[in-house]
Backbone of each chain as ProteinMPNN parsed JSONL, in Angstrom:
{"seq_chain_A": "MITILLFARMEEEVGSSKIEANVSGKTIADLKSWMQATYSLEKELTQCMTAINEEFATDADVIKENDVVAFIPPVSGG", "coords_chain_A": {"N_chain_A": [[0.553, -1.058, 0.06], [0.432, 2.472, -0.795], [0.803, 5.33, 0.173], [-1.407, 8.602, -0.369], [-1.521, 12.229, -0.019], [-3.435, 15.024, 0.301], [-4.573, 18.256, -0.6], [-5.632, 21.45, -0.029], [-7.682, 22.737, -2.657], [-8.247, 19.529, -4.286], [-8.449, 17.788, -1.67], [-10.761, 19.01, -0.865], [-12.007, 18.682, -2.642], [-12.162, 15.63, -2.693], [-13.29, 14.856, -0.471], [-11.051, 14.116, 1.382], [-7.911, 13.941, 3.276], [-6.333, 12.033, 3.047], [-5.44, 9.418, 1.413], [-5.296, 5.696, 0.85], [-3.582, 3.608, -1.43], [-3.461, 0.846, -3.058], [-0.903, 0.815, -5.353], [2.164, 0.64, -5.837], [4.695, 0.146, -7.537], [3.854, 0.994, -9.684], [3.233, 3.705, -12.31], [3.962, 7.552, -11.57], [2.511, 8.639, -13.552], [0.561, 6.874, -13.867], [-0.892, 6.707, -11.49], [-2.094, 8.947, -11.784], [-3.746, 8.915, -13.486], [-4.801, 6.628, -12.379], [-6.608, 8.403, -10.478], [-7.458, 9.762, -11.391], [-9.359, 8.491, -12.961], [-11.123, 7.7, -10.636], [-11.841, 9.75, -9.154], [-12.348, 12.364, -10.605], [-10.469, 14.166, -11.023], [-9.237, 16.204, -12.881], [-8.522, 18.504, -13.983], [-7.435, 19.231, -11.937], [-5.366, 17.482, -11.318], [-4.249, 17.959, -13.821], [-2.787, 20.16, -13.001], [-1.237, 20.035, -10.721], [1.57, 19.786, -8.921], [3.977, 17.131, -8.257], [4.93, 14.867, -5.235], [7.194, 12.347, -4.325], [8.167, 11.34, -0.775], [8.516, 13.533, 0.073], [10.03, 14.612, -1.426], [10.208, 16.611, -4.978], [8.705, 15.022, -8.073], [8.603, 13.307, -11.047], [6.916, 12.382, -13.658], [7.16, 10.536, -14.501], [8.311, 9.09, -12.599], [8.163, 5.718, -10.522], [6.416, 4.162, -7.873], [7.282, 2.759, -4.849], [6.301, 0.772, -2.614], [5.179, 1.592, 0.433], [5.677, 4.575, 0.139], [5.137, 7.755, 0.074], [2.869, 9.441, -1.214], [2.573, 13.337, -1.978], [0.298, 14.939, -3.613], [0.794, 18.145, -5.001], [-1.391, 21.214, -5.468], [-1.131, 24.434, -7.509], [0.92, 26.907, -5.517], [0.601, 29.198, -2.852], [1.599, 30.772, -0.877], [3.039, 32.763, 1.392]], "CA_chain_A": [[0.012, 0.084, 0.243], [0.853, 3.981, -0.351], [-0.257, 6.315, 0.92], [-1.733, 9.454, -0.212], [-1.167, 13.389, 0.206], [-4.07, 15.471, -0.982], [-4.036, 19.245, 0.052], [-6.054, 22.594, -0.471], [-8.974, 22.445, -3.209], [-7.974, 18.283, -3.907], [-8.631, 17.681, -0.671], [-12.013, 19.131, -0.544], [-12.932, 17.589, -3.526], [-12.349, 14.109, -2.942], [-13.1, 14.965, 0.616], [-10.176, 13.111, 2.424], [-6.46, 14.484, 3.317], [-5.336, 11.088, 3.21], [-6.279, 8.063, 0.849], [-4.263, 4.718, 0.512], [-3.994, 2.597, -2.363], [-2.408, -0.609, -3.988], [-0.49, 1.28, -6.722], [3.923, 0.49, -6.053], [5.206, -0.372, -9.078], [2.804, 2.267, -11.025], [4.629, 5.146, -12.099], [3.47, 8.751, -10.79], [1.546, 9.33, -14.06], [-0.256, 5.585, -13.775], [-1.381, 7.068, -10.32], [-2.61, 10.138, -11.844], [-5.041, 7.543, -14.54], [-6.143, 6.032, -11.83], [-6.853, 9.262, -9.612], [-8.735, 10.495, -12.24], [-10.98, 7.809, -12.985], [-11.56, 7.436, -8.859], [-11.663, 10.93, -8.611], [-12.462, 12.965, -11.508], [-9.53, 15.553, -10.237], [-8.765, 16.077, -14.27], [-8.166, 19.658, -14.097], [-6.46, 19.515, -10.667], [-4.465, 16.604, -11.545], [-2.534, 18.737, -14.816], [-1.886, 21.607, -12.198], [0.121, 19.157, -9.716], [2.898, 19.164, -8.754], [4.034, 15.776, -7.369], [6.139, 14.779, -4.59], [7.527, 11.05, -3.239], [8.412, 11.321, 0.528], [8.747, 14.84, 0.422], [11.058, 15.164, -3.382], [9.419, 16.529, -5.854], [9.415, 13.697, -8.481], [8.109, 13.329, -11.967], [5.178, 11.728, -14.108], [7.99, 8.973, -15.148], [9.056, 8.332, -11.019], [8.213, 4.766, -10.134], [6.39, 4.525, -6.9], [7.336, 2.101, -3.559], [5.906, 0.294, -1.017], [5.188, 1.89, 2.052], [5.727, 5.756, -0.029], [3.917, 8.703, 0.367], [3.048, 10.965, -3.225], [1.296, 13.988, -1.894], [-0.089, 15.944, -4.871], [0.816, 19.538, -4.761], [-1.893, 22.052, -6.027], [-0.575, 25.166, -7.271], [1.062, 26.62, -4.184], [0.212, 30.434, -2.484], [2.378, 30.746, 0.352], [3.559, 34.137, 1.37]], "C_chain_A": [[0.717, 1.242, 0.01], [-0.103, 4.357, -0.084], [-0.337, 8.418, 0.175], [-2.522, 10.896, -0.565], [-2.403, 13.85, -0.474], [-4.464, 17.208, 0.632], [-5.33, 20.299, -0.775], [-7.385, 22.093, -1.702], [-9.217, 20.689, -3.204], [-8.17, 18.086, -2.991], [-9.985, 17.699, -0.399], [-13.112, 18.417, -1.566], [-13.107, 15.992, -3.271], [-12.375, 13.839, -1.442], [-12.352, 14.0, 1.87], [-9.03, 14.341, 2.318], [-5.546, 13.342, 2.972], [-5.621, 9.901, 2.17], [-5.087, 7.026, 0.759], [-4.36, 3.823, -0.41], [-2.629, 1.941, -2.833], [-1.881, -0.186, -5.748], [1.191, 0.802, -7.199], [3.887, -0.065, -7.044], [5.207, 0.087, -10.696], [3.586, 3.67, -10.892], [3.887, 6.59, -11.639], [1.98, 8.86, -12.107], [0.85, 8.513, -14.1], [-1.515, 6.317, -12.344], [-2.236, 8.236, -10.972], [-3.814, 9.991, -12.668], [-5.499, 7.539, -13.33], [-7.05, 7.008, -10.358], [-7.904, 10.069, -10.338], [-10.099, 9.244, -12.945], [-11.646, 7.644, -11.942], [-12.397, 8.291, -8.967], [-12.86, 12.0, -9.107], [-12.051, 14.536, -11.356], [-9.317, 16.049, -12.167], [-8.403, 17.434, -14.299], [-7.181, 20.286, -12.729], [-5.11, 18.517, -10.644], [-3.664, 17.195, -12.565], [-2.078, 20.029, -14.548], [-0.869, 21.243, -11.795], [0.589, 19.289, -9.978], [2.691, 17.798, -8.034], [5.068, 15.394, -6.579], [6.081, 13.503, -4.021], [8.232, 10.982, -2.014], [9.169, 12.34, 0.425], [9.505, 15.427, -0.404], [10.195, 15.138, -4.359], [9.679, 15.487, -6.948], [7.94, 14.595, -10.105], [7.395, 12.358, -12.252], [5.784, 10.33, -14.27], [8.42, 8.361, -13.925], [8.457, 6.826, -11.094], [7.625, 4.717, -8.219], [6.412, 2.994, -6.207], [6.282, 1.971, -2.913], [5.917, 1.328, -0.858], [5.682, 3.549, 1.591], [4.794, 6.561, 0.015], [4.202, 9.696, -0.857], [2.142, 11.759, -2.233], [1.238, 14.803, -3.7], [-0.499, 17.6, -4.388], [-0.078, 20.375, -5.626], [-1.017, 23.381, -6.104], [-0.261, 26.052, -6.129], [0.475, 28.499, -3.881], [0.483, 30.896, -1.695], [2.615, 32.303, -0.22], [2.748, 35.566, 1.932]], "O_chain_A": [[1.8, 1.241, 0.596], [-1.299, 4.068, -0.042], [0.57, 9.24, 0.306], [-3.619, 10.977, -1.117], [-2.677, 13.389, -1.583], [-4.544, 17.259, 1.859], [-5.846, 19.999, -1.851], [-7.97, 21.032, -1.484], [-10.074, 20.243, -2.44], [-8.022, 18.789, -3.991], [-10.532, 16.752, 0.166], [-14.239, 17.926, -1.493], [-14.069, 15.314, -3.631], [-11.735, 12.895, -0.98], [-12.832, 13.422, 2.845], [-9.102, 15.345, 1.608], [-4.357, 13.465, 2.679], [-6.612, 9.384, 2.686], [-3.95, 7.469, 0.602], [-5.334, 3.08, -0.284], [-1.444, 2.256, -2.939], [-2.251, -0.619, -6.84], [1.547, 0.627, -8.364], [2.969, -0.801, -7.407], [5.737, -0.068, -11.797], [4.167, 4.339, -10.038], [2.785, 6.242, -11.215], [0.808, 9.075, -11.795], [-0.19, 9.041, -14.494], [-2.744, 6.32, -12.424], [-3.321, 8.343, -10.4], [-4.765, 10.77, -12.604], [-6.45, 8.251, -13.009], [-7.82, 6.523, -9.528], [-8.847, 10.765, -9.962], [-11.293, 9.328, -13.234], [-12.846, 7.415, -12.094], [-13.597, 8.02, -8.929], [-13.849, 12.388, -8.485], [-12.69, 15.584, -11.456], [-9.464, 16.89, -11.28], [-7.465, 17.403, -15.095], [-6.52, 21.315, -12.589], [-4.057, 18.774, -10.06], [-2.444, 17.091, -12.438], [-1.392, 20.8, -15.219], [0.24, 21.674, -12.111], [0.782, 19.192, -11.19], [1.691, 17.4, -7.436], [6.195, 15.513, -7.061], [5.142, 13.266, -3.261], [9.267, 10.354, -2.236], [10.382, 12.26, 0.624], [9.75, 16.629, -0.3], [9.523, 14.169, -4.713], [10.796, 14.971, -6.911], [7.125, 15.512, -10.206], [7.125, 11.477, -11.437], [5.175, 9.262, -14.208], [8.883, 7.222, -13.978], [8.143, 6.729, -12.281], [8.371, 5.194, -7.364], [5.773, 2.084, -6.734], [5.444, 2.834, -2.65], [6.442, 2.158, -1.6], [6.154, 4.117, 2.576], [3.622, 6.187, 0.0], [5.151, 10.361, -1.272], [1.175, 11.225, -1.688], [2.084, 15.032, -4.564], [-1.456, 18.096, -3.792], [0.366, 20.389, -6.774], [-0.266, 23.649, -5.166], [-1.278, 26.133, -5.439], [-0.082, 29.017, -4.848], [-0.328, 31.759, -1.359], [2.522, 32.857, -1.315], [3.303, 36.662, 1.853]]}, "seq_chain_B": "MIQLTNDPIDIQAVVNQVTDRNCGAIATFIGTVRELTNGKKTIRLEYHAYESMAIKLLKKISQEVQDNWPDTNVAITHRLGMLEISEVAIVIAISSPHREAAYQANAYAMERIKEMVPIWKKEHWDDGSKWIGDQLERVAYKEGKPQ", "coords_chain_B": {"N_chain_B": [[17.052, 30.979, 10.373], [14.533, 28.681, 10.589], [10.643, 28.432, 10.815], [7.021, 27.37, 11.286], [4.214, 28.417, 12.073], [1.283, 28.436, 13.994], [0.913, 30.714, 15.58], [0.678, 35.085, 16.194], [3.047, 36.203, 14.695], [5.804, 37.372, 15.824], [7.652, 40.076, 14.355], [10.163, 41.275, 15.642], [11.279, 39.358, 16.724], [12.203, 37.669, 14.533], [13.478, 39.058, 13.41], [15.934, 39.511, 15.157], [17.006, 36.93, 14.87], [18.637, 37.053, 12.954], [20.54, 39.376, 13.2], [24.101, 40.091, 13.576], [27.172, 40.639, 14.348], [29.271, 40.702, 12.253], [27.516, 42.129, 10.335], [26.287, 44.719, 8.321], [23.525, 45.389, 7.697], [20.074, 44.353, 6.93], [17.784, 43.04, 5.626], [14.217, 43.174, 5.418], [11.304, 41.584, 5.215], [7.781, 41.606, 4.666], [5.196, 40.495, 4.933], [1.889, 40.657, 4.35], [-2.101, 40.114, 5.161], [-3.983, 41.262, 2.591], [-6.518, 43.422, 1.742], [-8.275, 43.716, -0.933], [-8.274, 42.534, -4.25], [-7.977, 42.685, -7.167], [-10.321, 44.334, -7.093], [-12.0, 42.678, -5.785], [-13.623, 41.532, -2.191], [-11.857, 40.7, 0.307], [-12.53, 38.825, 3.314], [-11.44, 37.538, 5.422], [-7.842, 35.276, 5.242], [-7.05, 31.702, 5.355], [-4.207, 29.519, 5.936], [-2.669, 26.909, 4.54], [-0.677, 23.913, 5.442], [1.519, 21.911, 4.012], [3.309, 20.202, 6.262], [5.712, 19.187, 6.647], [7.333, 19.025, 4.525], [6.912, 21.533, 3.832], [9.031, 22.927, 5.442], [10.942, 21.475, 4.758], [11.632, 23.001, 2.181], [11.917, 25.526, 2.723], [14.289, 25.13, 3.901], [15.883, 24.867, 2.617], [15.881, 26.731, 0.213], [16.684, 28.664, 2.128], [19.009, 27.481, 2.324], [20.051, 27.796, -0.621], [20.089, 30.71, -0.727], [22.41, 31.424, 0.698], [23.863, 29.827, -0.396], [24.615, 31.338, -2.972], [24.481, 34.304, -2.243], [26.912, 34.696, -0.047], [27.581, 34.937, 3.462], [25.479, 35.426, 4.339], [22.939, 35.582, 6.805], [20.118, 33.787, 7.393], [16.481, 34.137, 8.056], [12.916, 33.104, 8.595], [9.807, 32.712, 8.619], [6.883, 32.027, 8.764], [3.227, 32.305, 8.733], [0.091, 30.138, 9.848], [-2.709, 28.992, 9.401], [-5.93, 30.449, 10.57], [-6.072, 33.862, 9.711], [-6.72, 37.951, 9.641], [-7.462, 40.854, 8.18], [-4.56, 42.999, 6.957], [-3.192, 41.13, 9.192], [-0.002, 39.465, 9.785], [1.633, 37.788, 7.579], [3.879, 36.68, 6.546], [7.671, 36.445, 7.614], [10.663, 37.528, 6.18], [13.758, 37.38, 6.658], [16.85, 39.072, 6.552], [19.934, 39.099, 6.626], [23.438, 40.704, 6.049], [26.652, 41.562, 5.2], [26.916, 43.997, 3.614], [23.914, 46.116, 1.96], [23.169, 45.544, -0.682], [23.285, 42.607, -1.128], [21.446, 42.037, 0.808], [19.397, 43.017, -0.053], [18.768, 41.554, -2.347], [18.579, 39.333, -2.179], [16.691, 39.161, -0.543], [14.895, 39.499, -1.989], [14.406, 37.139, -3.549], [14.679, 35.097, -2.321], [12.186, 35.59, -1.609], [10.673, 35.22, -3.6], [10.899, 32.392, -4.598], [9.627, 31.032, -3.042], [7.062, 31.366, -3.248], [7.622, 30.246, -6.044], [7.475, 27.147, -4.271], [7.121, 26.277, -2.365], [4.712, 24.214, -0.451], [2.495, 25.875, 0.551], [-0.418, 26.521, 0.737], [-2.932, 29.323, 0.313], [-6.494, 29.825, 1.41], [-9.128, 32.663, 0.182], [-11.388, 33.833, 1.631], [-13.883, 34.952, 0.534], [-16.24, 38.185, -0.169], [-18.246, 36.932, -1.415], [-18.209, 33.866, -1.07], [-15.919, 31.428, -0.94], [-12.526, 30.652, -1.913], [-10.195, 28.549, -3.25], [-6.705, 29.586, -3.601], [-4.762, 29.68, -6.77], [-1.387, 29.405, -8.306], [-0.382, 33.062, -7.809], [-0.393, 34.334, -9.909], [-1.552, 33.001, -11.572], [-0.2, 31.598, -13.548], [0.972, 29.019, -14.075], [1.548, 25.57, -14.681], [2.859, 23.557, -14.192], [4.363, 21.549, -16.203], [6.247, 19.885, -16.341], [5.61, 19.115, -13.862], [6.702, 19.14, -11.703], [8.149, 22.288, -10.037], [10.712, 24.407, -11.93]], "CA_chain_B": [[16.018, 29.502, 11.345], [12.823, 28.392, 9.961], [9.662, 28.305, 11.133], [5.586, 27.54, 10.807], [3.319, 28.694, 13.758], [-0.238, 29.173, 13.899], [0.381, 32.35, 16.338], [0.994, 35.922, 15.419], [4.232, 36.226, 14.24], [6.872, 38.69, 16.509], [8.497, 40.326, 13.225], [11.175, 41.851, 15.964], [11.99, 38.239, 16.672], [12.786, 36.828, 13.598], [14.665, 39.853, 12.918], [17.061, 39.197, 16.478], [17.312, 36.135, 14.542], [19.713, 37.086, 12.357], [21.399, 39.981, 13.972], [25.213, 39.832, 13.791], [28.014, 42.286, 13.997], [29.855, 41.334, 10.936], [26.252, 42.447, 8.86], [25.712, 45.749, 8.495], [22.226, 45.208, 6.568], [19.22, 43.309, 7.628], [16.466, 43.246, 4.823], [13.135, 42.372, 6.045], [10.171, 41.485, 4.289], [6.76, 41.464, 5.613], [4.242, 39.868, 4.005], [0.356, 40.858, 5.331], [-3.242, 39.946, 4.152], [-4.661, 42.832, 1.638], [-8.523, 43.695, 1.473], [-8.626, 43.976, -2.145], [-7.556, 41.985, -5.029], [-9.322, 43.211, -8.415], [-12.144, 44.668, -6.956], [-12.822, 41.513, -4.516], [-13.215, 42.651, -0.856], [-11.616, 38.974, 0.894], [-12.932, 38.299, 4.235], [-10.16, 36.769, 5.994], [-7.238, 34.017, 4.681], [-6.482, 30.794, 5.972], [-3.268, 29.232, 5.206], [-2.237, 25.335, 5.062], [0.798, 23.867, 4.456], [2.192, 20.552, 3.976], [4.019, 21.252, 6.814], [6.807, 19.239, 7.116], [8.119, 19.174, 3.608], [7.428, 23.181, 3.541], [9.939, 23.821, 6.66], [12.158, 21.191, 4.443], [12.018, 23.189, 1.124], [12.313, 27.199, 3.622], [15.191, 24.996, 4.441], [16.801, 24.256, 1.302], [15.504, 28.376, -0.088], [17.537, 29.709, 2.987], [21.019, 27.365, 1.931], [20.178, 28.669, -1.737], [20.383, 32.114, -0.704], [23.788, 31.929, 1.194], [25.098, 29.796, -1.637], [24.507, 32.635, -3.667], [25.29, 35.344, -1.367], [27.639, 34.066, 1.249], [27.417, 35.902, 4.421], [24.363, 36.015, 5.44], [21.797, 34.773, 7.648], [18.709, 34.078, 6.766], [15.175, 33.896, 8.716], [11.791, 32.745, 7.598], [8.52, 32.669, 9.427], [5.241, 31.647, 7.651], [2.003, 31.465, 9.408], [-0.598, 29.522, 9.196], [-4.825, 29.348, 10.536], [-7.132, 31.577, 10.164], [-5.808, 35.36, 9.574], [-7.307, 39.018, 9.654], [-6.769, 41.527, 7.046], [-3.786, 43.505, 7.739], [-1.926, 40.593, 9.776], [1.135, 39.235, 8.739], [1.403, 35.824, 7.163], [4.97, 35.807, 6.429], [8.377, 37.336, 7.677], [11.712, 36.837, 5.857], [14.788, 38.856, 7.252], [18.594, 38.508, 6.01], [21.297, 40.313, 7.174], [24.405, 40.856, 5.173], [27.543, 42.368, 5.308], [25.876, 45.29, 2.836], [22.708, 46.202, 1.821], [23.181, 45.185, -1.928], [22.898, 41.59, -0.819], [20.123, 41.456, 1.166], [18.061, 43.395, -0.526], [18.829, 41.022, -3.772], [18.919, 38.201, -1.488], [15.89, 38.915, -0.143], [13.585, 39.305, -3.092], [15.437, 36.014, -4.469], [14.181, 33.768, -1.089], [10.04, 34.886, -1.104], [10.373, 34.367, -5.342], [11.253, 30.82, -4.289], [8.946, 30.393, -1.989], [6.278, 31.428, -4.448], [7.089, 28.421, -6.533], [7.825, 25.888, -5.055], [6.736, 26.083, -0.966], [3.58, 23.493, -0.114], [1.736, 26.254, 1.514], [-2.127, 27.196, 0.453], [-4.251, 30.33, 1.033], [-7.658, 30.009, 1.257], [-9.648, 32.889, 0.322], [-12.821, 33.952, 2.57], [-14.529, 36.439, -0.401], [-17.247, 38.647, 0.699], [-19.027, 36.196, -2.049], [-17.96, 32.81, -1.529], [-14.683, 31.115, -0.423], [-12.255, 30.083, -3.351], [-8.592, 27.712, -2.989], [-5.798, 30.255, -4.958], [-3.709, 28.746, -6.837], [-0.319, 30.495, -8.191], [-1.534, 33.85, -7.756], [-0.806, 34.938, -11.161], [-2.092, 31.496, -12.224], [0.616, 31.235, -15.109], [2.083, 28.167, -13.418], [0.947, 24.886, -15.214], [3.857, 22.173, -13.737], [3.818, 20.469, -17.43], [7.147, 18.674, -15.885], [5.442, 17.986, -12.809], [7.567, 19.559, -10.47], [8.554, 23.388, -10.219], [11.937, 24.542, -12.227]], "C_chain_B": [[14.532, 29.773, 10.528], [11.75, 28.072, 10.735], [8.15, 28.347, 10.642], [4.887, 28.093, 12.181], [2.145, 29.267, 13.63], [-0.956, 30.592, 14.978], [0.822, 33.334, 16.102], [2.387, 35.928, 15.858], [4.576, 37.892, 14.861], [7.982, 38.837, 15.48], [9.889, 40.827, 14.372], [12.111, 40.671, 16.383], [12.458, 37.632, 16.145], [13.719, 38.308, 13.293], [15.884, 39.434, 13.731], [17.851, 38.029, 15.577], [18.958, 36.058, 13.225], [20.565, 38.585, 12.276], [22.722, 39.819, 13.806], [25.968, 40.819, 13.512], [28.513, 42.165, 13.168], [28.761, 41.945, 9.328], [26.341, 44.042, 9.631], [24.235, 46.169, 7.901], [21.09, 44.409, 6.998], [17.795, 43.793, 6.3], [15.538, 43.284, 5.619], [11.976, 42.609, 5.017], [9.016, 41.392, 4.947], [5.464, 41.431, 4.634], [2.862, 40.018, 4.706], [-0.854, 40.554, 4.447], [-3.86, 41.306, 3.643], [-5.9, 42.536, 1.544], [-8.734, 43.047, 0.257], [-7.909, 43.636, -3.117], [-8.98, 41.779, -6.342], [-10.409, 43.328, -7.965], [-12.415, 43.753, -5.939], [-12.18, 41.774, -3.409], [-12.426, 40.867, -0.772], [-11.605, 39.48, 2.166], [-11.417, 38.266, 5.573], [-9.217, 35.292, 5.044], [-7.197, 33.086, 5.813], [-5.513, 30.503, 5.28], [-2.997, 27.854, 5.922], [-1.227, 25.092, 4.416], [0.966, 22.509, 4.592], [3.374, 20.666, 4.865], [5.512, 20.54, 6.788], [7.949, 18.914, 5.756], [8.537, 20.489, 3.132], [8.578, 23.74, 4.442], [11.386, 22.861, 5.238], [12.779, 22.314, 3.464], [12.246, 25.186, 1.764], [13.778, 26.554, 3.649], [15.994, 25.509, 3.289], [16.898, 26.082, 0.434], [17.102, 29.073, 0.445], [19.092, 28.757, 3.109], [21.254, 27.946, 0.72], [20.898, 30.325, -1.625], [21.91, 32.251, -0.173], [24.604, 30.79, 0.485], [25.353, 30.87, -2.682], [25.272, 33.914, -3.211], [25.808, 34.894, 0.037], [28.571, 35.2, 2.332], [26.433, 36.767, 4.922], [23.983, 35.491, 5.613], [20.372, 35.027, 7.155], [17.64, 33.784, 7.801], [13.993, 34.041, 8.623], [10.557, 32.229, 8.15], [7.246, 32.729, 9.178], [4.386, 31.361, 9.052], [1.027, 30.819, 9.521], [-1.969, 29.105, 9.616], [-5.364, 30.205, 9.518], [-6.489, 33.123, 10.199], [-6.677, 36.162, 9.238], [-6.779, 39.865, 8.837], [-5.765, 42.545, 8.11], [-2.887, 41.95, 8.93], [-1.17, 40.168, 8.73], [1.018, 38.336, 8.889], [2.7, 35.448, 7.221], [6.382, 37.174, 6.921], [9.338, 36.78, 7.161], [12.549, 38.072, 6.083], [15.771, 38.23, 6.773], [19.016, 39.312, 5.851], [22.558, 39.558, 6.085], [25.526, 41.787, 5.371], [26.99, 43.745, 4.471], [25.204, 45.193, 2.383], [22.229, 45.237, 0.575], [22.661, 43.947, -1.718], [21.919, 41.267, -0.154], [18.882, 41.806, 1.198], [17.547, 41.894, -2.047], [18.169, 39.828, -3.018], [17.274, 37.357, -0.575], [14.641, 38.935, -0.837], [13.843, 37.905, -3.912], [14.027, 34.91, -3.531], [12.273, 33.847, -1.125], [9.334, 34.772, -2.661], [10.267, 32.98, -4.915], [9.823, 29.84, -3.739], [7.112, 30.21, -2.701], [5.692, 30.517, -5.35], [6.643, 27.628, -6.566], [7.287, 24.944, -3.452], [5.782, 25.433, -0.613], [2.716, 24.437, 1.248], [0.629, 26.533, 0.806], [-2.896, 28.365, 0.613], [-5.24, 30.546, 0.295], [-8.32, 31.495, 0.849], [-11.169, 32.756, 1.044], [-13.256, 35.371, 1.95], [-16.106, 36.516, 0.88], [-18.612, 37.504, -0.051], [-18.538, 34.826, -2.298], [-16.677, 32.887, -1.201], [-13.685, 30.568, -1.37], [-10.392, 29.806, -2.359], [-7.847, 29.233, -3.96], [-4.561, 29.654, -5.287], [-2.72, 29.847, -7.298], [-1.105, 31.92, -7.988], [-1.609, 34.318, -9.127], [-1.062, 34.003, -12.378], [-1.366, 31.469, -14.211], [0.977, 29.924, -14.723], [1.18, 27.026, -13.833], [1.77, 23.499, -14.404], [3.899, 21.271, -14.793], [4.79, 19.319, -17.016], [6.605, 17.737, -14.453], [6.076, 18.217, -11.468], [8.16, 21.081, -11.109], [10.243, 22.965, -10.906], [12.834, 24.877, -10.877]], "O_chain_B": [[13.849, 30.706, 10.108], [12.048, 27.187, 11.537], [7.854, 29.145, 9.753], [5.431, 27.98, 13.28], [1.953, 30.413, 13.224], [-2.042, 31.135, 15.178], [1.87, 33.054, 15.521], [2.829, 35.732, 16.991], [4.069, 38.99, 14.633], [8.991, 38.133, 15.48], [10.929, 40.698, 13.726], [13.337, 40.77, 16.436], [13.238, 36.838, 16.67], [14.855, 38.128, 12.854], [16.857, 39.012, 13.107], [19.079, 38.061, 15.491], [19.844, 35.257, 12.925], [21.204, 38.834, 11.254], [22.69, 38.599, 13.969], [25.724, 41.721, 12.711], [28.672, 43.246, 12.602], [28.976, 42.099, 8.126], [26.416, 44.415, 10.802], [23.976, 47.356, 7.703], [21.54, 43.487, 7.678], [17.094, 44.805, 6.322], [15.902, 43.45, 6.783], [11.803, 43.551, 4.243], [9.207, 41.005, 6.099], [4.998, 42.245, 3.836], [2.767, 39.394, 5.763], [-0.785, 40.671, 3.223], [-4.145, 42.256, 4.373], [-6.317, 41.411, 1.269], [-9.292, 41.95, 0.227], [-6.825, 44.213, -3.195], [-10.076, 41.23, -6.453], [-11.397, 42.654, -8.255], [-13.21, 44.168, -5.096], [-11.001, 42.081, -3.231], [-12.501, 40.043, -1.683], [-10.876, 40.442, 2.409], [-10.79, 39.06, 6.273], [-9.823, 34.476, 4.348], [-7.278, 33.445, 6.987], [-5.476, 30.914, 4.121], [-3.02, 27.569, 7.119], [-0.79, 25.571, 3.369], [0.36, 22.001, 5.535], [4.407, 21.156, 4.407], [6.484, 21.287, 6.903], [9.134, 18.628, 5.931], [9.543, 20.837, 2.514], [9.037, 24.864, 4.239], [12.429, 23.414, 4.892], [13.949, 22.677, 3.583], [12.783, 25.971, 0.983], [14.651, 27.39, 3.418], [16.649, 26.551, 3.254], [18.006, 26.524, 0.132], [18.054, 29.599, -0.132], [20.068, 29.135, 3.758], [22.302, 28.573, 0.563], [21.834, 30.863, -2.216], [22.593, 33.171, -0.622], [25.819, 30.71, 0.663], [26.491, 31.084, -3.102], [26.315, 34.398, -3.649], [25.11, 34.782, 1.045], [29.583, 35.886, 2.189], [26.323, 37.865, 5.469], [24.116, 34.446, 4.977], [19.756, 36.001, 6.722], [18.074, 32.957, 8.603], [13.671, 35.226, 8.536], [10.429, 31.012, 8.013], [6.592, 33.718, 9.508], [4.626, 30.629, 10.012], [0.818, 31.023, 8.325], [-1.85, 28.83, 10.81], [-5.288, 30.498, 8.325], [-6.608, 33.454, 11.379], [-7.596, 35.694, 8.566], [-5.567, 39.755, 8.651], [-5.907, 42.826, 9.301], [-1.756, 42.247, 9.313], [-1.291, 40.26, 7.508], [0.519, 37.76, 9.856], [3.037, 34.362, 7.693], [6.262, 38.382, 6.717], [9.386, 35.564, 7.348], [12.302, 39.257, 5.861], [15.752, 37.021, 6.539], [18.734, 40.255, 5.112], [22.617, 38.444, 5.566], [25.212, 42.913, 5.757], [26.597, 44.594, 5.271], [25.176, 44.057, 1.909], [21.303, 44.427, 0.627], [21.48, 43.875, -2.057], [21.381, 40.19, -0.411], [17.86, 41.469, 1.794], [16.453, 41.513, -2.465], [17.082, 39.45, -3.455], [16.885, 36.24, -0.233], [13.566, 38.505, -0.418], [13.317, 37.802, -5.021], [13.012, 34.321, -3.902], [11.415, 32.995, -0.893], [8.188, 34.457, -2.981], [9.121, 32.541, -5.003], [9.32, 28.729, -3.905], [6.305, 29.284, -2.63], [4.561, 30.096, -5.593], [5.938, 27.057, -7.399], [7.117, 23.737, -3.28], [5.33, 26.314, 0.118], [2.407, 24.044, 2.373], [1.078, 27.029, -0.228], [-3.822, 28.096, 1.378], [-5.318, 31.073, -0.814], [-7.7, 32.065, 1.747], [-11.905, 31.77, 0.986], [-13.13, 36.487, 2.455], [-16.648, 35.88, 1.784], [-19.67, 37.276, 0.536], [-18.393, 34.45, -3.461], [-16.109, 33.974, -1.104], [-14.257, 29.582, -1.835], [-9.768, 30.394, -1.476], [-8.478, 29.789, -4.859], [-3.641, 29.252, -4.575], [-2.903, 31.011, -6.939], [-2.335, 31.932, -8.001], [-2.689, 34.687, -9.588], [-0.885, 34.13, -13.589], [-1.799, 31.38, -15.36], [1.726, 29.652, -15.661], [0.005, 27.187, -13.503], [1.108, 22.507, -14.098], [3.512, 20.133, -14.525], [4.508, 18.131, -17.171], [6.836, 16.596, -14.052], [5.944, 17.577, -10.425], [8.545, 21.194, -12.273], [10.882, 21.933, -10.699], [14.051, 25.042, -10.969]]}, "name": "protein", "num_of_chains": 2, "seq": "MITILLFARMEEEVGSSKIEANVSGKTIADLKSWMQATYSLEKELTQCMTAINEEFATDADVIKENDVVAFIPPVSGGMIQLTNDPIDIQAVVNQVTDRNCGAIATFIGTVRELTNGKKTIRLEYHAYESMAIKLLKKISQEVQDNWPDTNVAITHRLGMLEISEVAIVIAISSPHREAAYQANAYAMERIKEMVPIWKKEHWDDGSKWIGDQLERVAYKEGKPQ"}
């Protein structure tokens, strides 16, 4: 299992800040497709950054068992 | 020093963190909650963060500043939670031997924060609430991560 963290608008759309999924061995791009199919988040997913274990990741990066993947919508600190 | 806090920011305390007898300049940036944005009235702002990663990236930015402008000291405190109009959301204090580096480094740090630190503000407008993306709405993260 992996843990997926959601923030801001994505957290509200899904209704949860943390979900678990059985997607280890797949890529971030695969995970995005799964999220899109499961939660209808198309626009949000194309705009967000992704992090694996608090390091920015790309669509090609592969997710391992027990990883924490965070979807990071456009940030607006400051 | 890097800090996220739910309490009001003590600006002087942030400045004190970078006071250095070999520095003749301290540049401070104070970000506050603005009421009007393009004619829309904000009632209050709510800041949320992916805290552990935000701290990590603020430390990285702090290191970038010190790599680019040697002999600087950096302190950044960002407020989280609900803020009223004119309250302080962020304080960046940077000291350096001479003023030019402090000015430049401070502007650099703020730009980097706006690019990549996972902190979000939710605007509570008088006509409803909305999460703000990047404020210029021009970032699409085509590569899936910041530059």
